N, C-alpha and C positions, 0 to 999 in steps of 0.2 A: 511857633518859633522853635527851632531845633538848636540846642546848645551843643557845641562841638565837644567831643569826648577828649579829655586830656589823658594821655598815657602816663602812668606813674610807675616808676621802677620800685616796686614794693620792697624788695630786698634792700635797696639803697635807703629807704626810709628809716631802716633800723641800724644802719651803719654810718650814715653821713648826716651829722647834725645840721649842716648848712642846707642840705637838700630837704631834710624834714622841715626845717624852719620855712623855707620858701614854699614848700607844699602847703603848710598850714596857713601861711599868709594868703596864698592863692585860694585855698579852700574857704577861708573866712572872708576874704576880700579886703585884707589890709594892704594898703599901698604905702609907698614912701611918704606921700603927703599925709597920710594918717599918722605915721610915726613922727613926722614933724609937728603935727598937732598935739600928739601925746607929749612930746618934749616941750612944746610951747605952753603946756598946761602947768608946768612946774611951779611957776610963780603964783598961780592961783591955787593949785592943789597943795603945795607945800605947807601953808599955814593950817590946812584942814586935815592933814594926815592923822594927827592924834585923834580927832573926833571921828574920822572915817574908820580907823582901826577899832576904836571903842564901840562904834555901831556894829561892826562886823562881829566882834566877840559877844556883844549883847544878843545879837541874832543867833549866833551859834549856841549860846547858853539858854536860849528860849525853847529849844526842842531837845527832848531826851536823847534822841539818836545821835545828835551832833555833840551835845554836852558829854555824852558817854565816852566819846573818843578821848577827850581830855581827862576825864575821870579815871579811865583805865590806865593812863600814864602817870598818875599822881605819885606813885611810889618812887619813880625814877627821878622826879624833880622836886617834890614837895617835902620829902623826908618821911620817916617812919610814923610820925605823929598823925599822918593822914590815913593810916591803915583802917581806922574806924569811921572815917568820913562816909557820908552817904551821898548819893547823886544829888539829892535835893539840897543839902547844905554845902555842897562844893561850890565855891564862889570865884568871882573874877579877881580876887585879891591874892590868890595863890601864886607862889614864885614861878611855877610853870607857865602860868598865863602871862605874867609880866615878861618872861623871857620870849614867849611866842609873839606877844604884841610888839616887842622891840624888833624882832626879826621881820615881822610883816611891815612895820614902818620903814625899815631899811630897804626892804624889797620894793615897796612902792616908790620910795625916793629914787632908787636905782632905775626903775622902769621909766621914770619921767626925766631923768637927768643924764643917764649914761647911754653910749651908743649900743645898738643891737649888733654886737660883733661876736667873735668867737668866744670871748670871755663870758659874755652874757648868755650865749647859747649853752655853754658848759654849765653855767650856774643854773639855768632853767632846767636842763636835763638832770642835774644833781637833785634839784628840788622835786622834780617830777618823780624821780626814783624813790625819794624819801616818802613822798605822799601817795605812792601807788601801792595798793594792797599786795602782799606777797604773792597771792595767787595769780596776779597779772604781771609779775615782774619779768617773766620771759618776754623778750621783745615781740616775738610773733604772737604770743597770747594777748599782749596788751595793744598790739597793732590796731585792732578793730576799735579800741577805745582811745587811741592817741588823739583823735579829733572829736570825740563824742561831746566834750564840753563846748565845742564851737557850734553845735547844731542850732543853738538859739540865735545865731547871728548870720542869717542869710544875707547875701550881698545884694539882693534885689529888693 
């Protein structure tokens, strides 16, 4: 079976959020029906958001390479008393982690309750920029990575 080639305007991927969003939906295979299902999950997921976020951070703190990301940022959020902290004793009770957990909770709630419109796309783009390493922040450099996280979701 031959899959038809979809022509993509690569320059437009980096200048038009709506175009990039539609491309990613097509690439991953997300449909309007999927989005309705995501929004329909709000009543079930809502009460579980706290536990879900706790589980995410438990997992992030279980591996040195992911825990280190937060440890490196401790001085910005946790105060000077954390200067002598070690990676091993840095824990989930720190102010930075509380702030980040709250942010993730709000993000999850937004994903399942708000429309996927221009405001959402701008927020997703802003968050993507914040969470993209500086070496990839040039649009064309990060272009090859813009959908790398979706490779685990083939639509077949």
